[in-house]
Residue frames as a rotation matrix with the C-alpha (Angstrom) as fourth column:
MET 1
-0.656 0.338 -0.675 149.30
0.323 -0.682 -0.656 -175.98
-0.682 -0.648 0.338 -100.94
SER 2
0.114 0.835 0.539 146.06
0.965 0.036 -0.260 -174.73
-0.237 0.549 -0.801 -102.40
ASP 3
-0.782 -0.304 0.544 145.61
0.478 -0.853 0.210 -171.43
0.400 0.424 0.812 -104.21
ARG 4
0.053 0.862 0.504 142.55
-0.177 -0.488 0.854 -170.81
0.983 -0.135 0.126 -102.00
LEU 5
-0.909 -0.170 0.381 142.06
-0.385 -0.006 -0.923 -170.27
0.159 -0.985 -0.060 -98.28
THR 6
-0.216 0.852 -0.478 139.33
-0.011 0.487 0.873 -172.59
0.976 0.194 -0.095 -96.98
MET 7
0.553 0.488 0.675 137.39
-0.698 -0.171 0.695 -173.11
0.454 -0.856 0.246 -93.79
GLY 8
0.871 -0.305 -0.385 139.50
0.396 0.900 0.183 -176.21
0.291 -0.311 0.905 -93.22
ASP 9
-0.137 -0.955 0.265 142.62
0.552 -0.295 -0.780 -174.00
0.823 0.040 0.567 -93.20
VAL 10
-0.064 0.213 0.975 140.96
-0.565 -0.813 0.140 -171.63
0.822 -0.542 0.172 -90.74
ARG 11
0.875 0.464 0.140 140.01
-0.392 0.506 0.768 -174.52
0.285 -0.727 0.625 -88.43
ARG 12
0.584 -0.729 -0.357 143.48
0.671 0.681 -0.294 -176.11
0.458 -0.067 0.887 -88.62
ALA 13
-0.335 -0.704 0.626 144.92
0.194 -0.702 -0.685 -172.74
0.922 -0.108 0.371 -87.57
GLY 14
-0.766 0.020 -0.643 142.80
0.635 0.186 -0.750 -172.95
0.104 -0.982 -0.156 -84.41
TYR 15
-0.867 0.492 -0.082 139.93
-0.474 -0.864 -0.170 -170.62
-0.154 -0.108 0.982 -85.27
CYS 16
-0.585 0.719 0.376 136.26
0.366 0.648 -0.668 -171.49
-0.724 -0.253 -0.642 -84.97
VAL 17
-0.518 0.503 0.692 133.40
0.806 0.015 0.592 -171.31
0.287 0.864 -0.413 -87.45
ARG 18
0.496 0.790 -0.362 131.33
0.867 -0.475 0.150 -168.97
-0.053 -0.388 -0.920 -85.28
GLY 19
0.196 -0.519 -0.832 134.14
0.271 -0.787 0.554 -166.44
-0.942 -0.335 -0.014 -84.96
SER 20
-0.802 -0.481 0.353 134.88
0.431 -0.057 0.901 -166.72
-0.413 0.875 0.253 -88.66
ARG 21
-0.083 0.866 0.493 131.26
0.951 -0.080 0.300 -166.00
0.299 0.494 -0.817 -89.52
ARG 22
0.648 0.323 -0.690 131.31
0.607 -0.766 0.212 -162.92
-0.460 -0.556 -0.692 -87.30
TRP 23
-0.311 -0.856 -0.412 134.53
0.229 -0.488 0.842 -161.71
-0.922 0.167 0.348 -88.93
PHE 24
-0.736 0.086 0.671 133.02
0.677 0.082 0.732 -162.09
0.007 0.993 -0.119 -92.40
GLU 25
0.349 0.935 0.066 129.89
0.916 -0.355 0.186 -160.21
0.197 -0.004 -0.980 -91.35
ALA 26
0.509 -0.191 -0.839 131.92
0.446 -0.775 0.448 -157.43
-0.736 -0.603 -0.309 -89.73
THR 27
-0.499 -0.801 -0.332 134.07
0.042 -0.405 0.913 -156.97
-0.866 0.441 0.235 -92.84
GLY 28
0.198 0.715 -0.670 131.19
-0.683 -0.390 -0.618 -157.17
-0.703 0.580 0.411 -95.32
ARG 29
-0.707 -0.470 -0.528 132.38
-0.704 0.530 0.472 -160.40
0.058 0.705 -0.706 -96.95
ASP 30
0.325 0.877 -0.354 130.17
-0.864 0.427 0.266 -163.30
0.385 0.220 0.897 -98.02
PHE 31
-0.288 -0.450 0.845 130.67
-0.836 0.548 0.007 -166.14
-0.467 -0.705 -0.534 -95.52
LYS 32
0.525 0.561 0.640 128.50
-0.176 0.807 -0.563 -168.64
-0.832 0.184 0.523 -97.42
LEU 33
0.893 -0.284 -0.349 130.50
-0.369 -0.019 -0.929 -168.02
0.258 0.959 -0.122 -100.58
PHE 34
-0.064 -0.960 0.273 133.70
-0.974 0.000 -0.228 -168.56
0.219 -0.280 -0.935 -98.59
LEU 35
-0.031 0.107 0.994 132.36
-0.563 0.820 -0.106 -171.87
-0.826 -0.563 0.035 -97.29
ARG 36
0.838 0.459 0.297 131.49
-0.012 0.558 -0.829 -173.01
-0.546 0.691 0.473 -100.82
GLU 37
0.899 -0.390 0.200 134.49
0.214 -0.009 -0.977 -171.71
0.383 0.921 0.076 -102.73
GLY 38
0.180 -0.852 -0.492 137.14
0.934 -0.009 0.357 -170.53
-0.309 -0.523 0.794 -100.31
MET 39
0.864 -0.023 -0.502 139.00
-0.075 -0.994 -0.084 -167.29
-0.497 0.111 -0.861 -100.82
PRO 40
0.746 -0.654 0.123 141.72
0.274 0.133 -0.953 -166.76
0.607 0.744 0.278 -103.42
MET 41
0.347 -0.700 -0.624 145.09
0.926 0.151 0.345 -166.78
-0.147 -0.698 0.701 -101.66
ASP 42
-0.562 -0.541 0.626 146.04
0.668 -0.743 -0.043 -163.51
0.488 0.394 0.779 -103.41
GLU 43
0.187 0.727 0.660 142.99
-0.045 -0.665 0.745 -161.86
0.981 -0.169 -0.092 -101.86
ALA 44
0.844 0.123 -0.523 143.75
0.472 0.296 0.831 -163.28
0.256 -0.947 0.192 -98.40
ARG 45
-0.096 -0.978 -0.184 147.32
0.993 -0.083 -0.079 -161.95
0.062 -0.190 0.980 -98.57
GLN 46
-0.512 -0.082 0.855 146.00
0.347 -0.930 0.119 -158.44
0.785 0.358 0.505 -99.18
ILE 47
0.599 0.800 0.029 143.83
0.244 -0.217 0.945 -158.37
0.763 -0.559 -0.325 -96.04
ASP 48
-0.484 -0.752 0.447 145.41
-0.186 -0.410 -0.893 -156.30
0.855 -0.515 0.059 -93.27
ASP 49
0.583 0.697 0.417 144.09
-0.660 0.107 0.744 -158.24
0.474 -0.709 0.522 -90.30
ALA 50
-0.271 -0.776 0.570 146.06
-0.962 0.239 -0.132 -159.95
-0.034 -0.584 -0.811 -87.49
VAL 51
0.208 0.410 0.888 143.89
-0.414 0.860 -0.300 -163.09
-0.886 -0.305 0.349 -87.52
VAL 52
0.983 0.143 -0.112 144.21
-0.154 0.331 -0.931 -163.55
-0.096 0.933 0.347 -91.29
LYS 53
0.302 -0.947 -0.108 147.96
-0.785 -0.182 -0.593 -163.00
0.542 0.264 -0.798 -91.07
ASP 54
-0.235 -0.345 0.909 148.15
-0.855 0.518 -0.024 -165.58
-0.463 -0.783 -0.416 -88.27
ILE 55
0.646 0.527 0.553 146.23
-0.182 0.809 -0.559 -168.15
-0.742 0.261 0.618 -90.33
LEU 56
0.897 -0.345 -0.277 148.49
-0.289 0.016 -0.957 -167.57
0.334 0.939 -0.085 -93.31
LYS 57
-0.007 -0.940 0.342 151.58
-0.964 -0.085 -0.252 -167.81
0.266 -0.331 -0.905 -91.12
LYS 58
-0.038 0.056 0.998 150.41
-0.616 0.785 -0.067 -171.11
-0.787 -0.618 0.004 -89.65
MET 59
0.882 0.370 0.291 149.83
0.019 0.590 -0.807 -172.34
-0.470 0.718 0.513 -93.21
GLY 60
-0.034 -0.981 0.190 153.36
0.564 0.138 0.814 -171.30
-0.825 0.134 0.549 -94.15
VAL 61
0.380 0.265 0.886 152.13
0.901 -0.322 -0.290 -168.67
0.209 0.909 -0.362 -96.60
ASN 62
-0.739 -0.630 -0.237 154.04
0.649 -0.761 0.001 -165.43
-0.181 -0.153 0.971 -97.06
ASP 63
0.243 0.918 -0.314 151.62
0.771 -0.379 -0.512 -162.51
-0.589 -0.117 -0.800 -96.64
GLY 64
-0.070 -0.336 -0.939 153.59
-0.204 -0.917 0.343 -160.23
-0.976 0.216 -0.004 -98.93
């Protein structure tokens, strides 16, 4: 398992690029940076969002 959440992880969890882009825009995060570098798993675990928690759960990552 990677130490970063990537767009590939998001897609494998069943979420689309368009919706992901909208989520990033709505939360003030840099979508292009995420596409290039991913998101540190520690940062992803700290996000209180049902979709992020679902992605992490499907990846088998503990959100705590």
